[in-house]
LUMLUMKE-425742 format. One line per field, with one value per residue: x, y, z of N, C-alpha, C in turn; residue number from 1. Coordinates in Angstrom, 3 decimals. Layout:
BEGIN
neast <- (X;...)
nnorth <- (Y;...)
nup <- (Z;...)
caeast <- (X;...)
canorth <- (Y;...)
caup <- (Z;...)
ceast <- (X;...)
cnorth <- (Y;...)
cup <- (Z;...)
fitor <- (NUM;...)
***
This chain:
BEGIN
neast <- (6.367;5.070;3.087;1.274;-1.451;-3.046;-3.218;-4.946;-3.898;-3.404;-1.682;-2.664;-5.381;-6.714;-7.251;-8.707;-10.727;-10.781;-12.145;-10.619;-8.363;-9.476;-10.231;-7.942;-8.053;-8.635;-10.684;-10.942;-8.419;-6.747;-7.342;-6.073;-3.442;-3.046;-3.586;-1.387;0.673;0.184;0.529;3.253;4.412;3.756;5.105;7.749;8.049;7.909;10.180;12.166;11.733;12.513;15.205;16.200;15.858;13.310;9.948;7.791;6.848;5.822;7.301;9.624;11.821;13.118;15.688;16.504;17.016;19.491;21.788;23.451;26.346;27.675;30.357;30.504;30.348;28.443;25.570;23.487;19.938;19.171;21.431;21.836;19.622;20.222;22.565;21.424;19.861;21.819;23.288;21.806)
nnorth <- (-4.243;-2.210;0.783;-0.008;-0.210;1.824;1.076;-0.943;-3.365;-4.139;-6.026;-7.091;-6.808;-4.519;-2.158;-2.607;-3.711;-6.059;-9.151;-11.579;-10.592;-9.288;-11.377;-11.879;-10.106;-10.533;-9.711;-10.254;-11.374;-9.274;-7.188;-7.859;-7.803;-5.060;-3.885;-4.964;-3.664;-1.002;-0.903;-1.685;0.350;2.606;1.794;1.863;4.544;5.679;4.571;5.786;8.348;8.159;7.629;9.992;11.631;12.637;12.763;12.114;11.246;13.510;15.562;15.598;17.382;19.187;19.670;17.402;15.619;14.153;13.597;10.859;10.466;8.739;8.347;8.239;10.610;13.110;15.297;18.086;18.188;20.657;21.618;19.860;20.298;22.964;22.376;20.891;22.952;24.727;23.293;23.073)
nup <- (-14.899;-13.632;-14.275;-16.304;-16.038;-17.204;-19.797;-20.100;-19.339;-16.757;-14.390;-12.065;-12.143;-11.148;-12.557;-15.057;-17.747;-18.851;-18.540;-17.921;-16.755;-14.602;-12.900;-11.532;-9.390;-6.178;-3.827;-1.022;-0.459;-1.241;0.558;2.903;2.074;1.455;4.010;5.331;3.880;4.350;7.193;7.460;6.002;7.656;10.117;9.050;8.363;10.952;12.002;10.396;11.272;13.920;13.503;12.677;14.721;15.640;16.818;15.288;11.832;10.581;11.513;10.144;8.176;5.275;6.095;7.311;5.263;3.270;0.600;-0.677;-2.481;-5.320;-4.850;-2.177;-0.793;1.017;0.859;1.474;0.811;-0.134;-1.173;-3.239;-4.900;-5.658;-7.164;-9.244;-10.447;-11.340;-13.306;-15.556)
caeast <- (5.124;4.378;2.710;0.570;-2.843;-3.782;-3.288;-5.848;-3.047;-3.039;-1.387;-3.447;-6.782;-7.358;-7.729;-8.950;-12.114;-10.649;-12.640;-9.716;-7.469;-10.322;-10.193;-6.757;-8.326;-9.349;-10.794;-10.679;-6.997;-6.066;-7.565;-5.024;-2.096;-3.097;-3.460;-0.054;1.465;-0.028;1.114;4.660;4.742;3.581;6.237;8.957;8.099;8.293;11.556;12.934;11.676;13.330;16.569;16.651;15.651;12.056;8.905;6.839;7.278;5.297;8.285;10.778;11.892;14.114;16.945;16.817;17.341;20.767;21.948;24.801;26.838;28.333;31.716;30.358;30.232;27.036;25.256;22.174;18.995;19.176;22.652;21.626;18.742;20.951;23.391;20.586;19.494;22.988;23.832;20.923)
canorth <- (-4.536;-0.939;1.667;-0.726;-0.116;2.729;0.415;-2.134;-4.635;-4.142;-7.423;-7.498;-6.626;-3.454;-1.078;-3.264;-4.128;-7.424;-10.201;-12.568;-9.917;-9.022;-12.644;-11.695;-9.284;-11.266;-8.703;-10.929;-11.589;-7.994;-6.320;-8.188;-7.304;-3.650;-3.691;-5.269;-2.648;0.289;-1.178;-1.691;1.819;3.410;1.462;2.348;6.083;5.982;4.163;6.867;9.516;8.036;7.661;11.432;12.217;13.342;11.848;11.698;11.559;14.830;16.549;15.506;18.527;19.056;19.708;16.010;14.787;14.222;12.724;10.141;10.349;7.412;8.243;8.168;11.969;13.492;16.765;18.385;18.205;22.066;21.791;19.030;21.037;24.017;21.843;20.607;24.165;25.388;22.473;22.847)
caup <- (-14.396;-13.269;-15.268;-17.316;-15.773;-18.172;-21.057;-19.889;-19.178;-15.354;-14.107;-10.851;-12.328;-10.483;-13.482;-16.209;-18.156;-19.358;-17.529;-17.528;-15.736;-13.322;-12.038;-10.667;-8.274;-5.267;-2.838;0.254;-0.266;-1.406;1.676;3.895;1.598;1.573;5.404;5.648;3.244;5.166;8.468;7.203;5.654;8.962;10.889;8.442;8.550;12.281;12.097;9.840;12.144;15.090;13.101;12.440;16.020;15.844;17.383;14.239;10.536;10.193;12.040;9.269;7.271;4.356;6.852;7.729;4.165;2.650;-0.486;-0.604;-3.811;-5.691;-4.361;-0.756;-0.191;1.319;0.608;1.800;-0.368;-0.639;-2.071;-4.386;-5.690;-6.322;-8.148;-10.452;-11.092;-12.049;-14.350;-16.738)
ceast <- (4.397;3.940;2.043;-1.008;-3.595;-3.925;-4.218;-5.142;-2.574;-2.861;-2.136;-4.960;-7.545;-8.007;-7.828;-10.378;-12.040;-11.093;-11.569;-8.705;-8.166;-10.309;-8.976;-6.943;-9.255;-9.500;-10.462;-9.121;-6.356;-6.260;-6.494;-3.680;-2.026;-2.955;-1.996;0.948;1.360;0.661;2.654;5.115;4.736;4.846;7.552;9.140;8.533;9.674;12.497;12.964;12.504;14.788;17.100;16.398;14.453;11.056;7.927;7.275;6.836;6.339;9.573;10.740;12.974;15.539;17.438;17.286;18.729;20.894;23.394;25.217;27.364;29.630;31.671;30.225;28.739;26.914;23.760;21.143;18.997;20.283;22.494;20.670;19.474;21.926;22.694;20.215;20.617;23.544;22.865;21.203)
cnorth <- (-3.267;-0.115;1.008;-0.691;0.729;2.208;-0.771;-3.435;-4.734;-5.643;-7.914;-7.252;-5.427;-2.415;-1.672;-3.516;-5.526;-8.479;-11.191;-11.877;-9.603;-10.250;-12.579;-10.852;-10.020;-10.280;-9.187;-11.069;-10.151;-7.081;-6.645;-7.615;-5.797;-3.201;-3.857;-4.215;-1.368;0.220;-1.109;-0.269;2.589;3.050;1.963;3.862;6.450;5.643;5.266;8.102;9.388;8.115;8.970;12.253;13.054;12.337;11.325;12.005;12.925;15.971;16.503;16.700;18.304;19.087;18.316;15.116;15.168;13.267;12.143;9.942;9.012;7.224;8.306;9.518;12.199;14.966;16.885;18.439;19.592;22.197;20.968;19.666;22.219;23.540;21.516;21.781;24.809;24.583;22.225;23.591)
cup <- (-14.020;-14.468;-16.489;-17.249;-16.732;-19.555;-21.121;-19.734;-17.714;-14.869;-12.932;-11.004;-11.716;-11.497;-14.857;-16.515;-18.762;-18.273;-17.125;-16.581;-14.492;-12.404;-11.063;-9.454;-7.269;-3.954;-1.498;0.605;-0.364;-0.102;2.808;3.372;1.739;3.034;5.824;5.132;4.072;6.526;8.388;6.874;6.910;9.804;10.362;8.508;9.912;12.561;11.647;10.734;13.270;14.742;12.928;13.728;16.261;16.260;16.328;12.851;10.003;10.640;11.070;8.295;6.245;4.939;7.235;6.477;3.498;1.562;-0.385;-2.053;-4.200;-5.087;-2.780;-0.007;0.071;1.059;1.001;0.557;-0.922;-1.702;-3.335;-5.355;-6.485;-7.380;-9.445;-11.145;-11.859;-13.207;-15.500;-17.946)
fitor <- (1;2;3;4;5;6;7;8;9;10;11;12;13;14;15;16;17;18;19;20;21;22;23;24;25;26;27;28;29;30;31;32;33;34;35;36;37;38;39;40;41;42;43;44;45;46;47;48;49;50;51;52;53;54;55;56;57;58;59;60;61;62;63;64;65;66;67;68;69;70;71;72;73;74;75;76;77;78;79;80;81;82;83;84;85;86;87;88)
***
């Protein structure tokens, strides 16, 4: 369903010139969905910030990010990036 809008087949009518698909875009309904999405995103970001021990998402740094491998091991994002660079 994603990455279709540039082909004029946007399933929600946002990026289309097809009149039939444009009917799927109901502004009065979408504005509430967008508001709910942004509110949920905001809440989620603050929950993540609290989980890593900072007061705001803007205080999250690369030092807070870790990768969990398929085998359950963890590594820092910096180590993960270095691994990607050395395996090319």
